[in-house]
N, C-alpha and C positions, 0 to 999 in steps of 0.2 A: 767588629764591623759596625760601621755607622748606620743609622736608622734615618727616616724621614719625620719631620714635623710639617703638617700642612695646616696654613690657616684656612678657616671655613667660612664661606660667605655665599652669595648667590650663586655663584660657578660651581659650588661643591658642596650644597647642602641636600642635594639630592641623594636617594636610596643608591642609585646606580653608580654614582661617584664615590659614595662613602664606601661601598663595598670595593670598588676598584681600589681605593688606597690602601685598603687592608690586605688586600691581595697583592701589593706591591711595596711592601717594606715601610709602610707609613704606620708609625706607632703611637703619635700623640696627635690628635685634633687640636690646634691652637684656636682661641676665640679671642679677639680683640676688642676690649670694652670701649674703646673709643668709638665703635660704631653700635648702633642697633639697640634695642631695649633689653631690659633683663627678661621679659617673657621669652623674646625670640631665643637668647642665649640658652636659657635653661630648657626648652623645647628641643632646640637643636643639639645641646649638649647631650641629653638623653637619647636622642637619635642616633647620634654618632656613637655613644657607648654601645648601643644595643648590636653594633657592627663589629664591636671588640676593639674599639679605638679609646686610649686613654686621654684624658682631658687635660689641657694646659689653659689656665685662665689667666689671661694676660691683662694686668690691669692699665689703664689709659695713663695714670700718674698725672703728675702736676706740669702738663705741658703747656708752655705759654704760647698763646695765639691771639691774632688781631680779633677785636670784637666785630660787630654787625656794621656792616658799611651797607648805605642805601643802594650804591651801585658802585661796581669795580672802578678803578682810578688808576691812571697811568703815572707812575712817578717819574719824573725828567731827572737826568743827571743834574746834580748841583742844587736841586731845588732844596727848600728848608721845609721841615717835618716837625711836629710837636706829636710824640707818643703820651697818652694820658691814660690813667685809668677809666675803663670805660663807665660812663653814666647813661642811665636810662632814659634821663630827661632830655639829651642831646641827640641829633640825628647827624651822623656821621656818613662821610667826610665833609669838613667845612674848613674855610679860611679864617685865620685871626691874625690881629696884630699884635707883634711882641717884639721889644727891644726895636722899634722902629723898622720892623722887616714883616714881610706875609709870609705865613707859616701855613701849611695845610695840617690839619688835626686830626690824627687817627686814634682810635681806641685799642687798649689792649685789656686782656681780661683779669690780668693779676696786677697788683701794686707791688712792682719790683724795683723800684726806684732808688731803695737804698741800698741796692745790690750793684749798681752801675756806676761807672766813673767815666770822666772826661776821655775822649779818645777810644772808647770802648766800641768794637764792631757790633752791629745788629744785623742779623740776616734774615729776611723774610721768604717765606715760601720754598724751603729747601735751599736757600742762598742764591737764589735767582735775582732778588733784590738786597742791595746792601747800602746799611746808612752807617755814619758815624756819628757817635754822641758829642754835642758841642758842651751843653751843660746838663746836669742831672738835678732836679728839685724833689720836693717831698712827695708830690703827686703826679709829676710829669717830667719828661726831658726834651730837649731841643736837640735834633739831628740835621744833618745834611747829607743828601743822597749821594753816594759814591758810585753807585751802578743801578740806574733805572730800571723799571718795568712794571707790569700791571699786579695790582694788588686787589684782593677780594676779601670778604669776610672769612674769619676762621683759619686764615692761613697761618701756618707754624712759624715761629720767632725762634731764633737762636742767639745766644750771646757767648761766643768763643772766648771772650777775655774776662768774663765775670763768672762769680761763683752766686749763682743767683739764690736768695734766701726766700724759700716758699715752703708751705705746709705740704710734708712729703704724702699723706693720705689724703686725698681730695673726698669732698663729700660723694662724688660720684662713684669713687673707688670703694667707699664704705658702703653706699648702698647695692653695689654689685655683690661685695662678699656677704653682706647679711642677706641677701635674696638667694645667692647661689650655693652657698656652703652647705646650709641644712638641707637642701634637696639633692644636689648634685654630687658632693663631696669630691672635687677635682683633685687629681693625683699631685697636679703641680699649680702653685700660684705664683706668677711671675710679676715682679715689681719693676717699674719703669723709672728711669732717672735716678737711679739709686747714686748718691753722693758720699755716704759713709756707713760704716757697719751699724751705728745707732739705730738708723732707719730700718734695717731688716729686724732689729729688736721691737721697734715700734709696730711693725706689720705683725711680728709674732705676738705680741701682746693681744693685739686687735683680733687675730684669729682665736685665739684662746678665749677671748671674752664671748665671740659667737659661739664657739663649742660649749662653754658653760651655760650660757643662756639657752642653748638648744638641747642641754643634756646630751651632746655627743662625745662620748668618751672612748670611742674605739675607732677613731678617724684622726689621721695626722697628714698633713698636706706637706709637701716637699717644697721647698722655696728655691726661685729661680732669680738670680741678680741679673738684671741686664746693665752692661757697662755700655754707657753711652755718653758720659760727661768727663771732661777733663778732671774735675775734683775727685772722681772714683779712682784715678791713676796716681793720684799725689801721695807724697810720703808713705805712710805704711796702709793707706786705706784699702787698696786693691788686696793686699794679703788678708785683711781683716774681713773685708766683705766676702771672700772667697772662702773663708774658713767657717762662715755663718751661712753659706748657701750649700746647696744641694746641686744645683744646677747653676751655670755661669753663661750667660749670652753675649756673644760680641755682636752687638746691635749697631751695624756699620752706617747706618742712614745719619742718625744724630751724632754719633761719634766723629763722622768726617766733618760735622759742622761745629762740632763744640771743642776740637783741638786744632792748633796752628802748627805749620801751614795748612790752611783748608784743604780738605780733600787728600792730602798727601800723607797722613799720619796714619790711616786705618791699617794697612799692612804690616808697619811695625808695632801697633799696639795689639793686632790680632795675635802676634808672634808671643808678645809679652802675656797677654791674657792666658794663651794657651797653656805657656810655661807653669804660670802661677798655678792655673785650674788643675793641671796634671800633676803638679808636685803636691797639691793636696788631695788628689786622688777624688777631685769631683767631676761632673760630666760637662763637657764643652759643646754648646751650640754656637753655630756659625750662621748668622741671618743677614738678610737684607740685600736684594739683588742677586739672589743666586742663580736665577736663570731670568732676570727681568724681561729679556726681548720676548720670552715666550707668553708673555701677557698677551701679545698680538700674534706672535710668530710660532709656527707648529715646529720650528726647528731653533736649537739654540745657537748663539755664535761660538765661534772657537776660543774667544777670550773667556767666556762663561764656562765652557767644559773645563779649561786650564785652572780657573779658579775654584771649581768644584773638586777638581783632582787634589789641589793644594789642600782644601779644607779637610778631605777625607783622608788622603794618603801621609801630606806632609805634617799637618796640623793635628791628625789622628782625632778629629772631631767626634764626639759619640753621635751627634745628631748635626743634620743640615736643615734649615727651616725655610719653607716656601710662604711668601706672604702675597702680594696681590695676584702672583703667578697662580695660586689655586684660590684665592678668595674671590676676585673678579675678573679674572684674566679670562681669555677666550679658549685657554688649551690647558685646563687643571689636570687631566689624566695623561696627556703628552709630558707635561713638565714633570709628573712624577715617574712616569716610565724613562725618563732619561736618566734621572737619578737613580733608580732602580736597576737599569741596565749598567750603568757605569759602575756600580756596587759589585753586581755580578760578574761583570769582567774583570774587575780588579782582583776580585776573590779567585778566578780562574787563573788570572795572569800571574799571580803569585806563585 
């Protein structure tokens, strides 16, 4: 029978909510290192463990994002944009002349321009804004806006047509691992944006180094690979990634934006990932927008209940994971209760 993973944040860090989670089929507390300091994570992890929750440390990974903008800006359809590696000496956004045309210049936090091609799609803020690459150069690319909208600092960027060449373990990830492993000993460490099995080897080597440096010889973390990029699904990558993992997460948010047709492939890939994961006797986690409406609403939609049923019954997922619903939403206890009640009803219904 499936169990629940809850992401811990401002809505769920209290003793009252943590105890409620333990009493309602929650097994793991997930900590998303994209947010908060190492100090907050360590303090709250130790608190969650006191209530009997196991710890899932979810590394932020090499997520490509917009850099700092002095003000949000609305991109008009058909406008021309330059994306460049962020420079600390420039104030963004600004306009510049290039090839006899006016371009709006936006910064990004990674130099990924050797990985993108002419006509590639660029999706900003979970696909709300879409650009198409005109030309790519060493340190920037020119684009035009296919679907406009408002953009602001730090918004996510996805490249569904590109295999982005970027360091797998970021300095932030390494800092969190160094700070948390010796003190907390998290049961599971989750790797984001896995593209190939060699990256799992890289993570394992880094963990082993931390264990050796701290003389930790009686602790071993399980590895969760998050499948959220098309490259992880190509050739034999998925089989090899699953073989090297203990848990496999269907991270449906970025997966929807990194595969084409956009938004449509998630249910097909969810089935594929489920089949490979269970064939290799690994544990499956279904994540992203499980009960998204309950961030604000006390009751789920019918579609969410049907999706949850599919994850638990059809996909036989070992875990379903709440994100914003439990971390920042208004109804963390109610969201957990919905899943717990469905699990109980399914058990009795059988």
